[in-house]
BAGU-851165 format. One record per atom (N, C-alpha, C): residue number from 1; residue in one letter; atom name; y, x, z. Coordinates in steps of 0.1 Angstrom, whole numbers, plus 5000, padded with zeros to 4 digits. Atoms other than C-alpha are relative to their C-alpha. Layout:
<nodes>
+-----+-----+------+------+------+------+
|   n | res | atom |    Y |    X |    Z |
+-----+-----+------+------+------+------+
| NUM |   a |   CA |    Y |    X |    Z |
...
+-----+-----+------+------+------+------+
</nodes>
This chain:
<nodes>
+-----+-----+------+------+------+------+
|   n | res | atom |    Y |    X |    Z |
+-----+-----+------+------+------+------+
|   1 |   m |    N | 5009 | 5006 | 4991 |
|   1 |   m |   CA | 7333 | 3251 | 6100 |
|   1 |   m |    C | 4988 | 5010 | 5002 |
|   2 |   d |    N | 5011 | 4991 | 4996 |
|   2 |   d |   CA | 7306 | 3272 | 6118 |
|   2 |   d |    C | 4988 | 4992 | 5001 |
|   3 |   p |    N | 5012 | 5008 | 4999 |
|   3 |   p |   CA | 7272 | 3258 | 6110 |
|   3 |   p |    C | 4991 | 5003 | 5011 |
|   4 |   t |    N | 5009 | 4997 | 4988 |
|   4 |   t |   CA | 7257 | 3275 | 6141 |
|   4 |   t |    C | 5006 | 4995 | 5013 |
|   5 |   a |    N | 4994 | 5005 | 4988 |
|   5 |   a |   CA | 7282 | 3259 | 6165 |
|   5 |   a |    C | 4992 | 4989 | 5006 |
|   6 |   g |    N | 5008 | 5010 | 4994 |
|   6 |   g |   CA | 7262 | 3238 | 6190 |
|   6 |   g |    C | 4987 | 4999 | 4993 |
|   7 |   a |    N | 5012 | 5000 | 5008 |
|   7 |   a |   CA | 7231 | 3248 | 6171 |
|   7 |   a |    C | 4988 | 4995 | 5008 |
|   8 |   k |    N | 5013 | 5004 | 4995 |
|   8 |   k |   CA | 7197 | 3232 | 6177 |
|   8 |   k |    C | 4990 | 5006 | 4991 |
|   9 |   t |    N | 5010 | 4994 | 5009 |
|   9 |   t |   CA | 7166 | 3247 | 6164 |
|   9 |   t |    C | 4988 | 4990 | 4999 |
|  10 |   c |    N | 5012 | 5008 | 5001 |
|  10 |   c |   CA | 7135 | 3230 | 6151 |
|  10 |   c |    C | 4991 | 5007 | 4989 |
|  11 |   g |    N | 5009 | 4995 | 5010 |
|  11 |   g |   CA | 7104 | 3240 | 6132 |
|  11 |   g |    C | 4999 | 4990 | 4989 |
|  12 |   a |    N | 5001 | 5009 | 5012 |
|  12 |   a |   CA | 7099 | 3226 | 6097 |
|  12 |   a |    C | 4989 | 5006 | 4991 |
|  13 |   s |    N | 5010 | 4996 | 5010 |
|  13 |   s |   CA | 7073 | 3227 | 6070 |
|  13 |   s |    C | 5006 | 5000 | 4986 |
|  14 |   l |    N | 4994 | 4998 | 5013 |
|  14 |   l |   CA | 7084 | 3240 | 6036 |
|  14 |   l |    C | 4991 | 4993 | 4990 |
|  15 |   w |    N | 5008 | 5006 | 5011 |
|  15 |   w |   CA | 7072 | 3219 | 6006 |
|  15 |   w |    C | 5005 | 5003 | 4986 |
|  16 |   d |    N | 4995 | 4997 | 5013 |
|  16 |   d |   CA | 7095 | 3230 | 5978 |
|  16 |   d |    C | 5011 | 5011 | 5002 |
|  17 |   f |    N | 4990 | 4989 | 4999 |
|  17 |   f |   CA | 7116 | 3262 | 5972 |
|  17 |   f |    C | 5004 | 5004 | 4986 |
|  18 |   s |    N | 4994 | 4995 | 5013 |
|  18 |   s |   CA | 7139 | 3273 | 5944 |
|  18 |   s |    C | 5012 | 5008 | 5003 |
|  19 |   e |    N | 4988 | 4991 | 4998 |
|  19 |   e |   CA | 7169 | 3296 | 5939 |
|  19 |   e |    C | 5011 | 4992 | 5005 |
|  20 |   g |    N | 4989 | 5009 | 4996 |
|  20 |   g |   CA | 7192 | 3266 | 5945 |
|  20 |   g |    C | 4999 | 4993 | 5014 |
|  21 |   g |    N | 5002 | 5008 | 4987 |
|  21 |   g |   CA | 7177 | 3251 | 5977 |
|  21 |   g |    C | 4985 | 4999 | 5003 |
|  22 |   l |    N | 5014 | 5002 | 4996 |
|  22 |   l |   CA | 7146 | 3239 | 5994 |
|  22 |   l |    C | 4998 | 4986 | 5005 |
|  23 |   g |    N | 5004 | 5012 | 4994 |
|  23 |   g |   CA | 7127 | 3209 | 6006 |
|  23 |   g |    C | 4991 | 5003 | 5012 |
|  24 |   m |    N | 5008 | 4998 | 4987 |
|  24 |   m |   CA | 7112 | 3206 | 6041 |
|  24 |   m |    C | 4997 | 4987 | 5006 |
|  25 |   d |    N | 5003 | 5011 | 4991 |
|  25 |   d |   CA | 7095 | 3182 | 6064 |
|  25 |   d |    C | 5004 | 5005 | 5014 |
|  26 |   a |    N | 4994 | 4996 | 4987 |
|  26 |   a |   CA | 7114 | 3183 | 6098 |
|  26 |   a |    C | 4997 | 4989 | 5010 |
|  27 |   p |    N | 5003 | 5010 | 4990 |
|  27 |   p |   CA | 7107 | 3166 | 6131 |
|  27 |   p |    C | 5012 | 4992 | 5004 |
|  28 |   r |    N | 4988 | 5007 | 4996 |
|  28 |   r |   CA | 7143 | 3154 | 6134 |
|  28 |   r |    C | 5009 | 4997 | 4988 |
|  29 |   h |    N | 4991 | 5005 | 5011 |
|  29 |   h |   CA | 7170 | 3137 | 6113 |
|  29 |   h |    C | 5012 | 5010 | 4998 |
|  30 |   f |    N | 4988 | 4992 | 5003 |
|  30 |   f |   CA | 7198 | 3157 | 6096 |
|  30 |   f |    C | 5009 | 4991 | 4992 |
|  31 |   e |    N | 4990 | 5008 | 5007 |
|  31 |   e |   CA | 7230 | 3141 | 6083 |
|  31 |   e |    C | 5003 | 5006 | 4986 |
|  32 |   p |    N | 4996 | 4995 | 5013 |
|  32 |   p |   CA | 7236 | 3144 | 6046 |
|  32 |   p |    C | 5015 | 5005 | 5000 |
|  33 |   g |    N | 4987 | 4993 | 5000 |
|  33 |   g |   CA | 7266 | 3167 | 6040 |
|  33 |   g |    C | 5001 | 5010 | 5011 |
|  34 |   q |    N | 4999 | 4991 | 4989 |
|  34 |   q |   CA | 7259 | 3186 | 6072 |
|  34 |   q |    C | 4996 | 5014 | 4996 |
|  35 |   e |    N | 5004 | 4986 | 5003 |
|  35 |   e |   CA | 7259 | 3224 | 6070 |
|  35 |   e |    C | 4991 | 5005 | 5011 |
|  36 |   i |    N | 5010 | 4995 | 4991 |
|  36 |   i |   CA | 7229 | 3241 | 6085 |
|  36 |   i |    C | 4997 | 5015 | 4997 |
|  37 |   r |    N | 5005 | 4987 | 5002 |
|  37 |   r |   CA | 7216 | 3276 | 6089 |
|  37 |   r |    C | 4985 | 5000 | 5001 |
|  38 |   i |    N | 5015 | 4999 | 5001 |
|  38 |   i |   CA | 7180 | 3284 | 6079 |
|  38 |   i |    C | 4996 | 5014 | 5001 |
|  39 |   q |    N | 5007 | 4987 | 4998 |
|  39 |   q |   CA | 7160 | 3314 | 6091 |
|  39 |   q |    C | 4985 | 4997 | 4999 |
|  40 |   a |    N | 5015 | 5002 | 5002 |
|  40 |   a |   CA | 7124 | 3315 | 6079 |
|  40 |   a |    C | 4993 | 5012 | 4995 |
|  41 |   r |    N | 5009 | 4990 | 5007 |
|  41 |   r |   CA | 7095 | 3337 | 6070 |
|  41 |   r |    C | 4992 | 4992 | 4991 |
|  42 |   l |    N | 5008 | 5006 | 5011 |
|  42 |   l |   CA | 7080 | 3327 | 6037 |
|  42 |   l |    C | 4988 | 5009 | 4997 |
|  43 |   s |    N | 5012 | 4992 | 5002 |
|  43 |   s |   CA | 7044 | 3340 | 6036 |
|  43 |   s |    C | 4993 | 4997 | 4988 |
|  44 |   g |    N | 5008 | 5001 | 5012 |
|  44 |   g |   CA | 7025 | 3347 | 6005 |
|  44 |   g |    C | 4987 | 5008 | 5001 |
|  45 |   s |    N | 5013 | 4992 | 4999 |
|  45 |   s |   CA | 6991 | 3363 | 5997 |
|  45 |   s |    C | 5002 | 5015 | 4998 |
|  46 |   v |    N | 4997 | 4986 | 5003 |
|  46 |   v |   CA | 7007 | 3396 | 5985 |
|  46 |   v |    C | 5010 | 5006 | 5009 |
|  47 |   f |    N | 4990 | 4995 | 4991 |
|  47 |   f |   CA | 7038 | 3399 | 6006 |
|  47 |   f |    C | 5008 | 4988 | 5006 |
|  48 |   s |    N | 4992 | 5011 | 4993 |
|  48 |   s |   CA | 7062 | 3378 | 6028 |
|  48 |   s |    C | 5015 | 5004 | 4998 |
|  49 |   m |    N | 4985 | 4998 | 5001 |
|  49 |   m |   CA | 7100 | 3373 | 6026 |
|  49 |   m |    C | 5006 | 4993 | 5012 |
|  50 |   h |    N | 4992 | 5006 | 4989 |
|  50 |   h |   CA | 7125 | 3366 | 6053 |
|  50 |   h |    C | 5012 | 4993 | 4993 |
|  51 |   l |    N | 4989 | 5008 | 5005 |
|  51 |   l |   CA | 7150 | 3339 | 6043 |
|  51 |   l |    C | 5011 | 4998 | 5010 |
|  52 |   d |    N | 4988 | 5003 | 4991 |
|  52 |   d |   CA | 7185 | 3337 | 6059 |
|  52 |   d |    C | 5010 | 4993 | 4991 |
|  53 |   a |    N | 4992 | 5008 | 5009 |
|  53 |   a |   CA | 7206 | 3309 | 6044 |
|  53 |   a |    C | 5010 | 4991 | 5008 |
|  54 |   r |    N | 4991 | 5010 | 4995 |
|  54 |   r |   CA | 7236 | 3287 | 6050 |
|  54 |   r |    C | 4999 | 4989 | 4989 |
|  55 |   a |    N | 5004 | 5011 | 5010 |
|  55 |   a |   CA | 7229 | 3253 | 6033 |
|  55 |   a |    C | 5007 | 4987 | 5004 |
|  56 |   r |    N | 4995 | 5013 | 4997 |
|  56 |   r |   CA | 7242 | 3218 | 6030 |
|  56 |   r |    C | 4989 | 4990 | 4997 |
|  57 |   v |    N | 5010 | 5010 | 5002 |
|  57 |   v |   CA | 7219 | 3188 | 6035 |
|  57 |   v |    C | 5004 | 4990 | 4989 |
|  58 |   a |    N | 4998 | 5009 | 5011 |
|  58 |   a |   CA | 7216 | 3168 | 6003 |
|  58 |   a |    C | 4995 | 4986 | 5003 |
|  59 |   y |    N | 5006 | 5013 | 4996 |
|  59 |   y |   CA | 7193 | 3140 | 6017 |
|  59 |   y |    C | 4991 | 5002 | 5011 |
|  60 |   c |    N | 5010 | 5000 | 4989 |
|  60 |   c |   CA | 7172 | 3131 | 6047 |
|  60 |   c |    C | 4994 | 4986 | 5000 |
|  61 |   r |    N | 5007 | 5013 | 5000 |
|  61 |   r |   CA | 7146 | 3104 | 6045 |
|  61 |   r |    C | 4988 | 5000 | 5010 |
|  62 |   r |    N | 5012 | 5001 | 4991 |
|  62 |   r |   CA | 7121 | 3092 | 6071 |
|  62 |   r |    C | 4988 | 4999 | 4992 |
|  63 |   s |    N | 5012 | 5001 | 5007 |
|  63 |   s |   CA | 7086 | 3097 | 6060 |
|  63 |   s |    C | 4989 | 4992 | 5007 |
|  64 |   e |    N | 5010 | 5007 | 4993 |
|  64 |   e |   CA | 7054 | 3079 | 6068 |
|  64 |   e |    C | 4993 | 5007 | 5011 |
|  65 |   s |    N | 5006 | 4992 | 4989 |
|  65 |   s |   CA | 7042 | 3107 | 6090 |
|  65 |   s |    C | 5009 | 5002 | 5012 |
|  66 |   r |    N | 4990 | 4999 | 4989 |
|  66 |   r |   CA | 7071 | 3102 | 6114 |
|  66 |   r |    C | 5008 | 5013 | 5000 |
|  67 |   t |    N | 4991 | 4988 | 5001 |
|  67 |   t |   CA | 7089 | 3133 | 6102 |
|  67 |   t |    C | 5011 | 4996 | 4990 |
|  68 |   y |    N | 4989 | 5002 | 5010 |
|  68 |   y |   CA | 7119 | 3136 | 6079 |
|  68 |   y |    C | 4998 | 5009 | 4988 |
|  69 |   r |    N | 5000 | 4992 | 5012 |
|  69 |   r |   CA | 7118 | 3148 | 6043 |
|  69 |   r |    C | 5015 | 5003 | 4997 |
|  70 |   v |    N | 4986 | 4995 | 5000 |
|  70 |   v |   CA | 7150 | 3169 | 6040 |
|  70 |   v |    C | 5001 | 5009 | 4988 |
|  71 |   g |    N | 4996 | 4991 | 5012 |
|  71 |   g |   CA | 7165 | 3185 | 6008 |
|  71 |   g |    C | 5013 | 5006 | 5003 |
|  72 |   v |    N | 4988 | 4992 | 4997 |
|  72 |   v |   CA | 7191 | 3212 | 6012 |
|  72 |   v |    C | 5003 | 5008 | 4987 |
|  73 |   a |    N | 4995 | 4991 | 5010 |
|  73 |   a |   CA | 7212 | 3231 | 5987 |
|  73 |   a |    C | 5006 | 5012 | 5006 |
|  74 |   f |    N | 4995 | 4988 | 4995 |
|  74 |   f |   CA | 7220 | 3267 | 5994 |
|  74 |   f |    C | 5015 | 5002 | 4997 |
|  75 |   l |    N | 4986 | 4996 | 5002 |
|  75 |   l |   CA | 7256 | 3277 | 5999 |
|  75 |   l |    C | 5001 | 5015 | 4998 |
|  76 |   e |    N | 5003 | 4986 | 5002 |
|  76 |   e |   CA | 7246 | 3313 | 6003 |
|  76 |   e |    C | 4987 | 5003 | 5007 |
|  77 |   h |    N | 5013 | 4996 | 4994 |
|  77 |   h |   CA | 7213 | 3330 | 6010 |
|  77 |   h |    C | 4997 | 5014 | 4997 |
|  78 |   s |    N | 5006 | 4987 | 5003 |
|  78 |   s |   CA | 7195 | 3363 | 6012 |
|  78 |   s |    C | 4985 | 4999 | 5003 |
|  79 |   l |    N | 5015 | 4999 | 4999 |
|  79 |   l |   CA | 7158 | 3371 | 6008 |
|  79 |   l |    C | 4998 | 5015 | 5002 |
|  80 |   r |    N | 5003 | 4986 | 4997 |
|  80 |   r |   CA | 7144 | 3403 | 6023 |
|  80 |   r |    C | 4985 | 5001 | 5001 |
|  81 |   r |    N | 5015 | 4998 | 4999 |
|  81 |   r |   CA | 7108 | 3415 | 6017 |
|  81 |   r |    C | 4996 | 5005 | 5014 |
|  82 |   v |    N | 5005 | 4996 | 4987 |
|  82 |   v |   CA | 7088 | 3418 | 6049 |
|  82 |   v |    C | 4986 | 5006 | 4997 |
|  83 |   d |    N | 5014 | 4994 | 5002 |
|  83 |   d |   CA | 7058 | 3443 | 6046 |
|  83 |   d |    C | 4992 | 4997 | 5012 |
|  84 |   s |    N | 5009 | 5004 | 4989 |
|  84 |   s |   CA | 7029 | 3432 | 6067 |
|  84 |   s |    C | 4995 | 5012 | 5008 |
+-----+-----+------+------+------+------+
</nodes>
């Protein structure tokens, strides 16, 4: 299954990140079990990283702020340092 087939893009806010996955607030619903591709720039005070990942949606819950709280587990991912 190609996770980018018929791909839609959306911006999301990261709220949790670990080696195994991440949590984000997204403006749309994702189906649990759905495979997605994530491309993001993670910015820090010292340096930034570019994340490229294939992931599976673990859960998706509607939040009070009219967004969705989404948890994903990485199937594969790479991080590359981005110098400012």
